[in-house]
C-alpha positions as a LaTeX table, in Angstrom:
\begin{tabular}{lrrr}
\hline
Residue & $x$ (\AA) & $y$ (\AA) & $z$ (\AA) \\
\hline
Met1 & $-24.12$ & $-129.71$ & $-12.40$ \\
Lys2 & $-21.52$ & $-129.04$ & $-15.08$ \\
Lys3 & $-22.70$ & $-125.46$ & $-15.27$ \\
Leu4 & $-22.29$ & $-125.03$ & $-11.52$ \\
Ala5 & $-18.74$ & $-126.45$ & $-11.54$ \\
Arg6 & $-17.78$ & $-124.18$ & $-14.42$ \\
Ser7 & $-19.19$ & $-121.07$ & $-12.72$ \\
Leu8 & $-17.32$ & $-121.93$ & $-9.47$ \\
Arg9 & $-14.05$ & $-122.22$ & $-11.38$ \\
Cys10 & $-14.65$ & $-118.85$ & $-13.04$ \\
Arg11 & $-15.32$ & $-117.24$ & $-9.67$ \\
Lys12 & $-12.13$ & $-118.70$ & $-8.26$ \\
Lys13 & $-10.11$ & $-117.15$ & $-11.06$ \\
Leu14 & $-11.62$ & $-113.70$ & $-10.54$ \\
Thr15 & $-11.18$ & $-113.53$ & $-6.79$ \\
Gly16 & $-7.51$ & $-112.44$ & $-6.64$ \\
Phe17 & $-4.05$ & $-112.15$ & $-8.19$ \\
Thr18 & $-1.37$ & $-114.74$ & $-8.16$ \\
Leu19 & 1.97 & $-114.05$ & $-6.55$ \\
Ile20 & 3.67 & $-114.00$ & $-9.96$ \\
Glu21 & 1.27 & $-111.35$ & $-11.25$ \\
Leu22 & 1.95 & $-109.15$ & $-8.22$ \\
Met23 & 5.71 & $-109.60$ & $-8.59$ \\
Ile24 & 5.52 & $-108.57$ & $-12.24$ \\
Val25 & 3.56 & $-105.43$ & $-11.35$ \\
Val26 & 6.07 & $-104.53$ & $-8.62$ \\
Ala27 & 8.96 & $-105.08$ & $-11.06$ \\
Ile28 & 7.31 & $-102.83$ & $-13.66$ \\
Ile29 & 6.75 & $-100.11$ & $-11.07$ \\
Gly30 & 10.38 & $-100.43$ & $-9.99$ \\
Val31 & 11.65 & $-100.03$ & $-13.56$ \\
Leu32 & 9.41 & $-97.02$ & $-14.16$ \\
Ala33 & 10.55 & $-95.42$ & $-10.90$ \\
Ser34 & 14.22 & $-95.98$ & $-11.73$ \\
Leu35 & 13.66 & $-94.20$ & $-15.04$ \\
Ala36 & 11.55 & $-91.38$ & $-13.63$ \\
Leu37 & 13.61 & $-90.37$ & $-10.58$ \\
Pro38 & 16.71 & $-89.14$ & $-12.45$ \\
Ala39 & 14.50 & $-87.20$ & $-14.84$ \\
Phe40 & 12.62 & $-85.68$ & $-11.90$ \\
Arg41 & 15.92 & $-84.69$ & $-10.23$ \\
Thr42 & 17.07 & $-82.99$ & $-13.44$ \\
Val43 & 13.81 & $-81.05$ & $-13.76$ \\
Leu44 & 13.96 & $-80.05$ & $-10.08$ \\
Phe45 & 17.56 & $-78.78$ & $-10.31$ \\
Arg46 & 16.87 & $-77.00$ & $-13.59$ \\
Ser47 & 13.95 & $-75.17$ & $-11.98$ \\
Arg48 & 16.24 & $-74.05$ & $-9.16$ \\
Thr49 & 18.74 & $-72.59$ & $-11.62$ \\
Ala50 & 16.01 & $-70.33$ & $-13.03$ \\
Glu51 & 16.62 & $-67.81$ & $-10.24$ \\
Val52 & 20.14 & $-67.10$ & $-11.50$ \\
Ser53 & 19.14 & $-65.45$ & $-14.77$ \\
Ala54 & 16.72 & $-63.03$ & $-13.12$ \\
Asn55 & 19.07 & $-62.13$ & $-10.26$ \\
Leu56 & 22.15 & $-61.58$ & $-12.45$ \\
Ser57 & 20.00 & $-59.47$ & $-14.78$ \\
Ala58 & 18.88 & $-57.32$ & $-11.83$ \\
Met59 & 22.49 & $-57.01$ & $-10.65$ \\
Phe60 & 23.56 & $-55.88$ & $-14.15$ \\
Lys61 & 20.81 & $-53.25$ & $-14.35$ \\
Asn62 & 21.79 & $-51.85$ & $-10.95$ \\
Ala63 & 25.50 & $-51.82$ & $-11.91$ \\
Ala64 & 24.70 & $-50.01$ & $-15.19$ \\
Thr65 & 22.68 & $-47.37$ & $-13.34$ \\
Tyr66 & 25.50 & $-46.87$ & $-10.80$ \\
Tyr67 & 28.07 & $-46.66$ & $-13.62$ \\
Ser68 & 26.28 & $-43.89$ & $-15.51$ \\
Ala69 & 25.22 & $-41.80$ & $-12.48$ \\
Glu70 & 27.11 & $-38.63$ & $-11.58$ \\
Arg71 & 28.79 & $-38.58$ & $-8.20$ \\
Ala72 & 30.01 & $-35.46$ & $-6.42$ \\
Asp73 & 31.95 & $-34.70$ & $-3.27$ \\
Lys74 & 30.50 & $-32.34$ & $-0.66$ \\
Gly75 & 30.75 & $-28.60$ & $-1.10$ \\
Gln76 & 30.35 & $-25.93$ & $-3.80$ \\
Asn77 & 33.62 & $-26.70$ & $-5.56$ \\
Ala78 & 33.11 & $-30.44$ & $-5.52$ \\
Ser79 & 34.42 & $-32.46$ & $-8.36$ \\
Val80 & 31.96 & $-34.60$ & $-10.27$ \\
Ser81 & 32.81 & $-38.18$ & $-11.12$ \\
Thr82 & 31.16 & $-40.45$ & $-13.63$ \\
Tyr83 & 31.63 & $-43.97$ & $-14.94$ \\
Cys84 & 32.22 & $-45.42$ & $-11.50$ \\
Thr85 & 32.44 & $-49.05$ & $-10.47$ \\
Val86 & 32.29 & $-50.64$ & $-7.04$ \\
Ser87 & 34.87 & $-52.99$ & $-5.54$ \\
Asp88 & 34.52 & $-56.76$ & $-5.59$ \\
Ala89 & 31.48 & $-57.98$ & $-3.68$ \\
Gly90 & 30.27 & $-61.33$ & $-2.43$ \\
Pro91 & 29.77 & $-64.14$ & $-2.74$ \\
Leu92 & 26.69 & $-63.86$ & $-0.56$ \\
Pro93 & 25.40 & $-65.93$ & 1.12 \\
Pro94 & 28.95 & $-67.17$ & 1.77 \\
Asn95 & 28.18 & $-70.90$ & 1.54 \\
Pro96 & 25.50 & $-71.92$ & $-0.95$ \\
Gln97 & 23.51 & $-74.91$ & 0.25 \\
Arg98 & 20.77 & $-77.29$ & $-0.78$ \\
Gln99 & 18.24 & $-75.24$ & 1.21 \\
Lys100 & 17.33 & $-71.69$ & 0.30 \\
Gln101 & 19.02 & $-68.94$ & 2.30 \\
Arg102 & 18.55 & $-65.22$ & 2.70 \\
Leu103 & 20.93 & $-62.94$ & 0.87 \\
Pro104 & 22.45 & $-60.78$ & 3.64 \\
Asp105 & 22.19 & $-57.05$ & 3.07 \\
Ser106 & 25.45 & $-56.37$ & 4.86 \\
Asp107 & 27.73 & $-56.00$ & 1.82 \\
Pro108 & 28.48 & $-52.29$ & 1.26 \\
Gln109 & 29.16 & $-52.81$ & $-2.46$ \\
Phe110 & 25.78 & $-54.45$ & $-3.04$ \\
Arg111 & 24.16 & $-51.65$ & $-1.02$ \\
Ala112 & 25.93 & $-49.02$ & $-3.16$ \\
Leu113 & 24.54 & $-50.66$ & $-6.28$ \\
Gly114 & 21.10 & $-50.97$ & $-4.70$ \\
Phe115 & 21.19 & $-54.72$ & $-5.31$ \\
Ser116 & 19.16 & $-56.87$ & $-2.96$ \\
Ile117 & 17.02 & $-59.96$ & $-3.25$ \\
Ala118 & 13.92 & $-60.14$ & $-1.08$ \\
Asp119 & 13.35 & $-63.86$ & $-1.67$ \\
Tyr120 & 15.45 & $-66.72$ & $-0.34$ \\
Val121 & 18.05 & $-68.03$ & $-2.81$ \\
Tyr122 & 19.82 & $-71.28$ & $-3.67$ \\
Tyr123 & 22.87 & $-69.51$ & $-5.11$ \\
Ala124 & 25.58 & $-67.21$ & $-3.76$ \\
Tyr125 & 25.93 & $-63.99$ & $-5.77$ \\
Gly126 & 28.92 & $-61.78$ & $-6.33$ \\
Leu127 & 30.70 & $-59.44$ & $-8.69$ \\
Ala128 & 34.36 & $-59.12$ & $-9.54$ \\
Thr129 & 36.41 & $-56.40$ & $-11.20$ \\
Glu130 & 39.74 & $-56.86$ & $-12.90$ \\
Thr131 & 41.57 & $-54.82$ & $-10.24$ \\
Gly132 & 39.38 & $-55.76$ & $-7.27$ \\
Thr133 & 38.73 & $-52.12$ & $-6.43$ \\
Gly134 & 36.12 & $-49.58$ & $-7.43$ \\
Thr135 & 37.20 & $-46.67$ & $-9.60$ \\
Cys136 & 35.71 & $-43.67$ & $-11.36$ \\
Gly137 & 36.49 & $-42.25$ & $-14.77$ \\
Asn138 & 36.51 & $-45.62$ & $-16.52$ \\
Gly139 & 36.94 & $-45.39$ & $-20.28$ \\
Ala140 & 34.87 & $-46.60$ & $-23.18$ \\
Asn141 & 35.42 & $-49.92$ & $-24.95$ \\
Asp142 & 36.52 & $-51.78$ & $-21.82$ \\
Leu143 & 35.62 & $-55.45$ & $-22.16$ \\
Thr144 & 36.31 & $-56.30$ & $-18.51$ \\
Val145 & 34.37 & $-53.89$ & $-16.32$ \\
Tyr146 & 32.68 & $-56.60$ & $-14.21$ \\
Thr147 & 32.13 & $-60.30$ & $-14.01$ \\
Leu148 & 28.81 & $-61.00$ & $-12.31$ \\
Tyr149 & 28.53 & $-64.53$ & $-10.96$ \\
Ala150 & 26.43 & $-67.02$ & $-9.06$ \\
Asn151 & 27.69 & $-70.21$ & $-7.38$ \\
Gly152 & 25.48 & $-73.04$ & $-6.15$ \\
Asp153 & 25.66 & $-76.48$ & $-4.60$ \\
Leu154 & 22.18 & $-77.89$ & $-5.15$ \\
Asp155 & 22.88 & $-81.37$ & $-3.79$ \\
Ser156 & 25.41 & $-80.56$ & $-1.02$ \\
Asp157 & 28.17 & $-82.67$ & $-2.55$ \\
Thr158 & 30.76 & $-79.80$ & $-2.50$ \\
Thr159 & 30.73 & $-79.66$ & $-6.31$ \\
Thr160 & 29.48 & $-76.23$ & $-7.33$ \\
Ser161 & 27.85 & $-74.90$ & $-10.44$ \\
Thr162 & 28.95 & $-71.48$ & $-11.65$ \\
Phe163 & 27.15 & $-68.94$ & $-13.81$ \\
Glu164 & 29.11 & $-65.91$ & $-15.03$ \\
Leu165 & 27.94 & $-62.86$ & $-16.93$ \\
Ala166 & 30.68 & $-60.70$ & $-18.50$ \\
Val167 & 30.07 & $-56.93$ & $-18.47$ \\
Gly168 & 31.92 & $-54.34$ & $-20.55$ \\
Ser169 & 31.52 & $-50.78$ & $-21.81$ \\
Asp170 & 30.74 & $-49.83$ & $-25.41$ \\
Asn171 & 31.79 & $-46.86$ & $-27.63$ \\
Asn172 & 29.40 & $-44.55$ & $-25.73$ \\
Asn173 & 30.83 & $-45.77$ & $-22.41$ \\
Glu174 & 27.58 & $-47.46$ & $-21.44$ \\
Leu175 & 27.60 & $-50.87$ & $-19.83$ \\
Tyr176 & 26.44 & $-53.91$ & $-21.77$ \\
His177 & 26.60 & $-57.61$ & $-20.97$ \\
Ala178 & 27.51 & $-60.64$ & $-23.01$ \\
Arg179 & 24.73 & $-62.28$ & $-25.00$ \\
Gly180 & 24.84 & $-65.37$ & $-22.85$ \\
Met181 & 26.18 & $-66.66$ & $-19.58$ \\
Ser182 & 29.20 & $-68.85$ & $-19.12$ \\
Ile183 & 27.91 & $-71.91$ & $-17.27$ \\
Thr184 & 30.08 & $-74.52$ & $-15.59$ \\
Gln185 & 28.45 & $-77.73$ & $-14.29$ \\
Glu186 & 24.92 & $-76.32$ & $-14.53$ \\
Leu187 & 23.25 & $-79.19$ & $-12.68$ \\
Glu188 & 26.43 & $-80.45$ & $-10.94$ \\
\hline
\end{tabular}
């Protein structure tokens, strides 16, 4: 009889959880979630910023090709121009948002450079010159040929992150870019 009573008590203990045990498990899950969600948000936003490096690099390569190409007017006696820049362009898309958008191909300056992005983007891209206008015959050793930039608002709070890549010309009058980007509020 004692054996039977003891085995019934053991079965009772193994049949379920107490309310306190469940509350402790829920509290532990809540603490883990509160620690994990900000880290997940940071990783998510950081992955979205990865597009900027590739796109600004492509924009630089296209600008360098445009800069070194010879340009000529129509006709036999046409003058040839080199070391040309385009006017300010962008930012496109005009309002960066939380959702990806297509980069419009309507900007004539981007078209002149041959810069386009086939994929949807989180950031708005643009380029700026010191004078705002395109010119030819630019000289060597100019530290301010272009500023290539990307602006984004990954969480739609109107605070934007900005990535800028400075572009200048060297002794041989070839374009080069700074070793790194200037980044303001990377993850907002």
